[in-house]
C-alpha positions, -999 to 999 in steps of 0.1 A, spaced: -369 -827 -238 -348 -795 -228 -326 -809 -197 -301 -789 -183 -267 -806 -190 -240 -801 -164 -204 -796 -177 -181 -823 -163 -156 -803 -137 -154 -788 -106 -175 -760 -94 -160 -729 -74 -172 -737 -43 -162 -774 -44 -124 -758 -53 -127 -733 -21 -137 -762 -1 -108 -785 -11 -82 -754 -9 -96 -750 26 -92 -784 39 -57 -781 24 -47 -750 41 -57 -765 75 -40 -798 69 -7 -774 60 -16 -757 92 -12 -787 113 20 -798 97 37 -768 102 27 -765 140 39 -803 141 75 -790 124 79 -764 148 73 -787 179 99 -809 165 125 -782 158 119 -769 194 127 -805 205 158 -807 188 169 -775 200 163 -786 237 183 -819 230 211 -801 215 210 -776 246 210 -803 270 235 -825 252 259 -792 254 252 -786 291 259 -823 297 292 -823 282 301 -789 299 288 -800 331 317 -832 327 343 -807 314 339 -792 348 339 -826 368 372 -836 348 390 -804 365 380 -815 397 389 -853 391 423 -837 380 425 -819 410 422 -857 429 409 -840 459 395 -806 455 390 -779 483 360 -777 502 336 -748 490 316 -731 464 334 -717 426 318 -705 397 324 -691 364 315 -692 326 331 -715 298 348 -686 281 381 -693 292 380 -730 281 360 -724 247 362 -688 237 328 -678 221 314 -712 220 289 -713 250 280 -674 258 244 -686 275 258 -714 296 275 -708 333 284 -734 358 285 -738 396 309 -763 416 300 -771 452 323 -796 471 316 -807 506 325 -834 532 308 -865 524 295 -867 561 302 -906 567 339 -908 554 365 -885 562 386 -888 533 358 -887 508 345 -852 490 311 -848 473 316 -826 442 286 -814 426 285 -794 394 256 -775 378 258 -760 345 228 -734 339 217 -727 305 188 -715 284 170 -679 284 175 -663 314 195 -695 326 167 -708 338 173 -744 330 200 -766 347 216 -798 345 234 -813 375 260 -839 381 274 -854 414 304 -875 420 321 -889 454 359 -882 452 384 -902 473 416 -887 484 445 -904 467 463 -900 509 451 -924 533 438 -906 562 458 -903 593 447 -932 617 455 -909 650 428 -884 629 399 -909 630 398 -916 667 
């Protein structure tokens, strides 16, 4: 009785299949890691834009009753070298209903080619009461 005895262990084919399965799984994990990093970067950029929009709005609040019109700029004077890819635009317009209220809209543009934006809107009330003769 001459039987071929198989030695215990793995064949080369079994090892190659196991490595292929492991490689596919690791490739999937690497893709998930990349997506996670991209999400973190987007969240950081959005948070920075929010903070910067609030800084511009604070300047409008300090003016108490900003002049009507548009203005824009960057953050170089306030934060030198910190936010090179961020720009802001501010638009102040009359509220339409109340003569002593102004609508202030701040938009921060950011990201590649400034394609993303974050907007903040506030209504500011004049600290000086309106003249009753002007209302009529």
